[in-house]
C-alpha distance (Angstrom), angle and dihedral (degrees) to the residues before:
residue distance angle dihedral
M1 . . .
P2 3.81 . .
V3 3.80 117.6 .
F4 3.81 90.7 -120.8
I5 3.81 91.3 59.9
K6 3.82 91.4 47.2
Y7 3.80 92.8 53.4
T8 3.80 91.6 43.5
L9 3.80 91.3 53.2
L10 3.80 94.2 42.1
T11 3.80 97.3 49.2
S12 3.81 92.4 41.8
L13 3.80 91.1 50.7
L14 3.80 91.3 48.3
S15 3.83 90.4 48.5
F16 3.78 89.4 51.6
L17 3.82 92.2 48.5
M18 3.80 92.8 45.4
A19 3.80 90.8 54.3
S20 3.80 94.1 41.6
F21 3.82 99.7 48.0
P22 3.81 109.8 42.1
A23 3.82 92.3 175.7
L24 3.80 89.7 63.0
T25 3.80 96.6 41.8
F26 3.80 95.7 113.1
L27 3.81 94.7 52.7
I28 3.79 95.3 40.7
A29 3.82 91.1 45.9
I30 3.80 90.1 56.7
L31 3.81 90.3 52.6
W32 3.81 91.1 43.9
G33 3.81 92.1 50.0
G34 3.79 91.5 46.9
S35 3.79 89.9 50.7
L36 3.80 91.1 51.8
I37 3.79 90.3 50.4
M38 3.81 91.6 48.0
A39 3.81 88.8 49.0
G40 3.81 87.3 54.4
I41 3.79 90.0 53.7
N42 3.80 97.9 44.3
L43 3.80 104.4 34.6
D44 3.78 134.5 59.3
L45 3.80 118.6 -106.2
K46 3.82 97.2 -95.7
Q47 3.80 92.6 48.8
M48 3.79 91.9 46.5
L49 3.79 91.9 50.7
A50 3.83 90.2 47.7
V51 3.82 91.6 50.8
T52 3.80 91.1 47.4
G53 3.79 93.7 45.8
L54 3.79 93.9 48.4
S55 3.80 90.5 47.4
I56 3.81 90.5 54.1
V57 3.81 91.3 46.7
V58 3.82 90.2 53.0
L59 3.81 89.9 49.1
Y60 3.82 91.6 52.4
A61 3.82 93.1 43.0
V62 3.80 93.0 53.7
A63 3.81 102.5 33.4
G64 3.80 101.2 35.9
V65 3.76 127.5 -128.9
H66 3.81 106.3 -53.2
I67 3.83 106.4 40.2
P68 3.83 97.3 59.1
F69 3.80 90.4 61.3
Y70 3.80 87.8 66.1
H71 3.82 92.4 47.5
L72 3.78 93.1 47.2
A73 3.81 94.9 44.1
F74 3.80 94.8 48.1
F75 3.80 101.9 34.6
G76 3.77 113.6 -0.9
L77 3.78 102.7 59.3
S78 3.80 93.8 55.5
A79 3.82 93.4 42.4
I80 3.80 92.3 49.2
M81 3.80 91.0 47.4
M82 3.79 92.2 48.6
G83 3.79 92.3 46.2
F84 3.79 91.0 50.3
L85 3.82 92.7 48.8
A86 3.81 91.7 45.5
N87 3.79 88.0 51.4
M88 3.81 88.9 54.2
G89 3.82 88.9 54.7
K90 3.80 96.6 -112.2
G91 3.79 119.2 161.8
Y92 3.79 125.5 -95.6
Y93 3.80 97.0 -104.2
H94 3.80 92.4 45.8
V95 3.80 90.4 51.7
Q96 3.81 91.3 45.7
K97 3.81 94.0 48.1
W98 3.79 94.6 51.5
G99 3.79 92.6 41.0
M100 3.79 89.1 55.8
A101 3.80 90.7 47.0
A102 3.80 90.3 50.3
A103 3.82 90.1 50.8
V104 3.80 91.4 52.5
I105 3.81 91.2 46.6
G106 3.82 91.1 48.0
V107 3.80 93.8 51.4
T108 3.80 90.6 45.0
L109 3.81 90.5 52.7
F110 3.80 90.6 47.2
T111 3.80 92.7 48.8
L112 3.79 92.5 47.1
M113 3.81 92.4 48.0
V114 3.81 91.3 50.3
Y115 3.79 91.1 46.2
F116 3.80 95.0 48.4
S117 3.80 93.8 44.1
T118 3.82 96.9 45.5
G119 3.79 104.8 19.0
Q120 3.80 90.7 -120.3
I121 3.79 138.2 58.8
G122 3.77 97.2 -124.7
I123 3.79 98.8 -86.8
Q124 3.81 94.8 126.4
E125 3.81 91.5 44.3
M126 3.80 91.5 49.9
E127 3.81 91.0 49.3
K128 3.81 90.2 49.2
Q129 3.83 92.1 49.4
L130 3.81 92.4 48.6
N131 3.80 90.8 51.4
I132 3.81 90.6 49.4
Y133 3.81 89.6 49.5
L134 3.80 91.6 51.5
Q135 3.80 92.4 48.3
E136 3.81 92.2 48.5
N137 3.79 92.2 50.2
E138 3.79 97.0 44.8
K139 3.82 91.8 102.3
Q140 3.80 90.7 52.1
F141 3.80 89.8 51.5
E142 3.80 89.0 52.8
Q143 3.82 93.6 46.7
S144 3.78 92.6 48.4
G145 3.79 91.0 55.2
L146 3.79 93.2 -120.0
I147 3.80 93.9 126.6
E148 3.82 91.6 47.2
L149 3.80 89.2 52.1
Y150 3.80 90.3 57.3
E151 3.80 92.3 43.3
E152 3.83 89.8 53.6
R153 3.79 87.6 56.3
G154 3.79 91.9 52.7
I155 3.80 98.9 -99.5
T156 3.79 113.6 129.5
R157 3.78 123.8 -143.2
E158 3.83 90.3 -109.3
E159 3.80 91.9 51.6
L160 3.81 89.9 49.1
E161 3.81 92.3 50.4
D162 3.82 90.9 45.9
S163 3.81 91.0 51.9
I164 3.80 92.3 49.2
Q165 3.81 94.1 56.0
P166 3.84 95.5 66.7
M167 3.80 88.8 47.3
V168 3.82 90.8 52.8
K169 3.81 90.9 48.6
S170 3.81 91.2 48.8
F171 3.80 92.1 48.5
A172 3.79 91.2 49.4
R173 3.84 92.0 48.8
H174 3.78 89.7 54.9
L175 3.81 92.1 54.4
P176 3.84 94.8 110.0
A177 3.80 89.8 53.7
F178 3.82 89.4 52.5
Y179 3.81 88.2 51.9
Y180 3.81 90.7 56.4
L181 3.80 93.1 45.7
Q182 3.80 90.7 50.1
A183 3.80 92.2 51.7
I184 3.79 94.4 45.9
L185 3.80 92.5 50.4
């Protein structure tokens, strides 16, 4: 089987899986990006662009219109840039530098688009989701003995809940930084 067909099938399959299993997006996106970079190394420019284009089409066909923007901003832009530069025969550090720059640009574009479309970058939503998560898992905390451990040390349940709220707010405020770390990884 020709190498072009192998990369076409591999990247299309990974695009399909990335869109179909959101919980595994990060792991599959790394494999997908690596496959695009390897396609850039092993294929000529036209073949690489065809593989990349078809992969993006599969992503849009399976995930719809809005979700692929996230995938492309966080993972795709840097992988496509690195694949293109590798195809041009650029050195490792050159490819890495511009891939990192593309990741930062992609996350910045994503963050700006979210901000301009919603008026926020998801901080309040993240804080709300974390609070819901904590409330849903309160019984598990009790069953695990975690709350009793704190009570034995003189910390009441109310004090524990009050100390968690600033942590949740701080975590939510650092959300844009987590976006950048996710893209760079």
